[in-house]
N, C-alpha and C positions, 0 to 999 in steps of 0.2 A: 515423694511423688515428683516435686520439682527437680531433684538431682536427676532421676530417672528420664524426664522430659528433656533437660537439658544435654543430658549425655546422647539421646538418640539425636536431637538437632544437630549437634555438633558433629555427630557421625554424618548425618546428611550434607553439611556444609563441606566437611572432608571429602566425602566421595564426590560431590559436584565439583570441587575444586580439581581433584584428579582427573575426572572426565573432561571437564573444561581444557586442561592441559593436553589432554590427549587428542582433542580435537582441535583443527586449527582453522583460521580463514585464511584464503590466498589474497591478503589484502592488497597486493601489488596488480591483481588480475584486471581490476577495472573493466570486466567483461560486458558492462550494459551498454546501452546506446544504440547506434544503427550499425552495429557489428554482429556477425552472425553467432548465434549460440554454438557450443560444441555439439549439441545433439539436437538441432532444431526442429527435427521432424520426431523426435522421440516423445511419446506419451509417458509422462512421469506420474499420472495420477494415482495410480495403483501404489507406487512407492510411497507417495506423499499421505494418502489414506492409511496404509499400513503403519508408517510411522508416526502419524497422529493417534491411531488407535493404541499401539504400543505405549507410546509416552503418556496418553489419558489413564490407561492401565496402571502404570507405574507410578503416577501421581496420587491417583486414588488409593492405591494401596498404602504409599506414603503417609498421606493424610490420616488414615484410618489408624497408622500405627502411633502416630503423633498424639490422636485422640486419646489412644489407649494408655499411651505413657502418662498423660495428662491426668487421666482418671485413675492412674495408680494401678493398672492392670500390669502383669509381670509379662515380660518379653524374653524370648529365648534369643540370645546372641553369642556368637563365638567369639575365639580370641583373634581370628583374623580380620574380621569385619564387623562393625557395629550393627549390620543389618541380617534381619532373618534371611534365610536361604532363600525363601519365596520371592521376597522384594529383591534381593541381588539379582536372581534370575530374571526378574521383570525389568530391572534397570539395565541389564547387559541385552536384552531382546531389544528394548527401546534404543539404545546407542547404536546397534547394528542396523535397525530399521532406518534411523536417521541417516548413518552413513551411506546407506543404498539410496536413499532419496538425493542425498547431496552429490554422490556419484553420478546418479541418472542427470540432474539439471546442471551441473558443473563440469562433467566431464573430465579431460584430465587435470583441472584445477583442483579437483578434489583429492588427487593423489598425493598432492603436497601437503595433505592436513596434518603428517606428523612432524613437520621439518620446522615450524616456528608456531609458538604459543599465540593464542589469542584470547580478548578478554571474553569470559563466559556471556552467554545469551541471558543474563539475570535481569529481569525488567520488572516494572510496576506500570499498573494500567494509570492512564492519566485521567480518562473518563470513559463512559459508555454512551455511545451514539445510538439513538433510538429510530431506527429505519422503519419509517410507516408511509412512505409516499404512495400514491395511488398506483396499482399496478405493481408494486415491488411487494415481495415477501416482508411482513411485520417480524423484525428480529433487531437484536442488539449487537452492534458492532463495537468491541472493544478497542480502544485507542491506547497503545503502549508506548513506551520509552524506556530506554536505558537510564537509570538514576545518573544524575549529573550531566545528561547530554539533552540538549533540547531537541533533537531528531525525534519524530514520532512516526510510528508505523502501524498499519492495520491492514486486514485482509477483508476482501469483499468481492463482489462481482464487479463488472464494468458495463456501464451503458455508454453509448456513443454520442459524443457532443460535435456537431457540426460548425457551431457558432464561430464567427471569425471568418469562415470561407467566404468568398464573394459570391459563391453560388449556392450559400446554404438555404435562403428562402426566398419563394415568389409569390408575388400576388395570386398566382393561379395554382399554389401548392405543387409546383413542379420541382423544388429545389431538393438539395440533398437530404433536408430534414423535414418532416411535417411542420406546417406553418403553425399549427397549436403549440408547439414547443417553443415559440417565439413570443407567445402572448396572445392578446386578441386586441381588437380596437380600444382605443383609450387605455389600454394597460399592455402597451409591448415592452418586454423587457429583455429580449434577445435583439431588438432592433436599434440602429442608431435613430434618433428623434430630433425633430426641429423643435422650436420653442413651443408650439401648440400641441406638441404630443404625436405629430403626424411623422410615420417613417419614412427617411429618405429612400428613393428608387434610383438606382444607378443610371446615368446618362450614357451617351453614345462613346464617350471617351474612357468610361471605366471598364474594368475586366469583364463584367456580365450585364450588359444593359437590359434593364426592365427587371432585373433582380432587386431584393431589398439591400439596403447595407447593413450586413449583420454584425452587431457589437460584441465586444467580450470585455470583462472587468479590466484585463490588462491591456494597456493601450499606449500608443506613442502620441503623447499629449501636444507634439511639436506639430501635429498634422490636423487639419480640419476635421470636424466631428463627422461630416458627410463623405470623407475619404475612405473608401474600403481599405486601404494599406494602413490605416491608422490602427488597425485591430489585429489579433493574432490568427492567424490563418489556420483552422483545424485541419485542413487537409495537408498543410505542410508542416506543420510546428507540432511536436509531440508535448501536450499538455495535460495537466490534471485539472480537475473541477473540484471544488470544495465548499461545502456551505459556510455562508459568511460568519455568521455566529460562533461555530465552531472554530473556525481559523484565526479569528480574532482571540478566542478564548485561550488558544495554544500559542499564539504569538505569529502565526503564519500570515503572509499578506502576498497578493500577487506579484509575481516576479520572482519568487523565491524558488529554489532548485528542488527537484525529487528524482527519485528512481521508481519505475515500475518493474514488477517481477512477475511472469506468468509461472506460477507452479505446477501447471498442468504441461507445459512442454519446455520449460527451462529457458524461454526467451526473456529478454529484458530490454529495457529501453531508458535512457535519461530524459528527463522531462522538465518542464516549468510550470508553476501554479499560474494557469492563464486566464481562468474563470470562475466565477462564484456562481453555485448553482442553487437549486432548492434548499431550505432549510431542513427537510426531512429526507434527504438523501444522500448518500456518499457512495462512492465508488463510480465515478463517471470520469472518461477520459476524451482525447480529440480522436479524430478519424487517423491522423498520422501515428498516435500512440498505439492505436489498435493495431494498425499494419505493422508496426515495430515489433509488437508482442505476439503477433501470429493469430490475431483472433478476426473475426468478421467485422469489418469496419464499416459496414452500413449503417448510417445513423437513423434508419428507419426500423431496421430489423435485426441488426447486428449486436455485438457484446457478448459478453460472458457471465453466466449465472453465479460463479463463485471462482476461487483459486487465483485472484490477482492480489499481489501483496504491494503497497504503497508505502516508499519511505519517504518523508519530507523534511527539508532541512529549514526551520523557521529562521527569518533574518538573513538569509544566505544571498537574497537578491538585492537589486538597487529600484526596483519599482517600475522598470521598463521592459518592453520586449526583447528578447536576444534571438539572433540568429541560431541555427540549429549547433554550427561549429561550438559557439560559445557555451551553449547548454550543455552540450557533451563534455567539454573540457571542464567546466565549473563544477558541474555535477560529478564528474569522476574523481576530481580532487576531494570532494566532500564524501564520498561512498569510501575512498580508499582511508581516509582519516578515521571514517566510523568503523571499519572493519573488513569492509569487501563484501562481495556478494555471497561468499561462503558464510558469513557472519548472518546476513540476511536469510539466507536458506535455512540456518539453524533455528533462527528466530522464528521462522514460518512454521516449522514443526512444531516447536515449545508452544508458542503463542496459540495455535488452533486447538491445542488440547486443554487449554484452560478454561474454566468457566468464568464468566464475569464476576468480579467481586461484588458482593452485594453493598459494601460500604463505600463505592465508589461513586464519583458525581456522573449525573446521567443527563446527556444533553436532549432534552424532551422538546421535539420541533412538532410545527404545524405546516400546513401546506404553503406552498410560495404564494 
């Protein structure tokens, strides 16, 4: 029984290795950032859903066969492949669907897939984030990484953060975002405050007189706390928002670099970890990031329900805000070293089909 299981698992590993060598990442493409996507207006959702379903079917069949082998059930195998014919066909279909998705989101870059081998998207789950924020769907978000690499990635929707923009919040609630998202009197967490906890209001020489000074976790500490330019402007800088406890647990801190990838239309953007959000919500980005990804950027009514893939590089920043040019150049280097957008697209398909492991750590969060 043990030998049968070992032979079957070895066969799985062999076919996975062959498939990995056959698929390639165009790691020199670095196509994220404020550059146009090869197919910026093309909706790739159908390809993604088909690839996810085909991959899920193949993985379920594969796990069932492993269970059978471990229980001593005889399996019919042929001389050419250690896989039963039905599973062989499921794996072929899954690879074809994944290739179609990659072709849609990557355009011409996907055509170079057969020219240079890449590391397979074999990964493990770091933890499972429990999403239970008011107004959001209660669900688990697996956080993944490639073994031996600190970068982590996850797929979720995206809500829009206007924090840091000088016109984000106004006492009469006419700013980019609803004032309730900045807190409430006595508990303002999205506004810069004085020693008594009162929020600063911009004066006549500031960008938006009469508006509050909106704060972000990432800031230029050489500037005064009531200076709007101290903070990362969500309307100009593409940044992501992470829950503080989860970020600390994985080793990420404000100022680290990231990449966001819209699986629905193939658009992508480099970004920086710019703000810390609620402990029970993941999948939030700035107005500028939403614009780069081609999703509605209205902080009050915009965002995406699903289909946004985030890749974060812990320890990559210096703890300070960066201009867009530096964000793009630094994040591009990190993405290229990690495997490029082709690997990111491949991981999106594979991870979306994997159920959360029951033995993984779970980040159970409460409201902010």
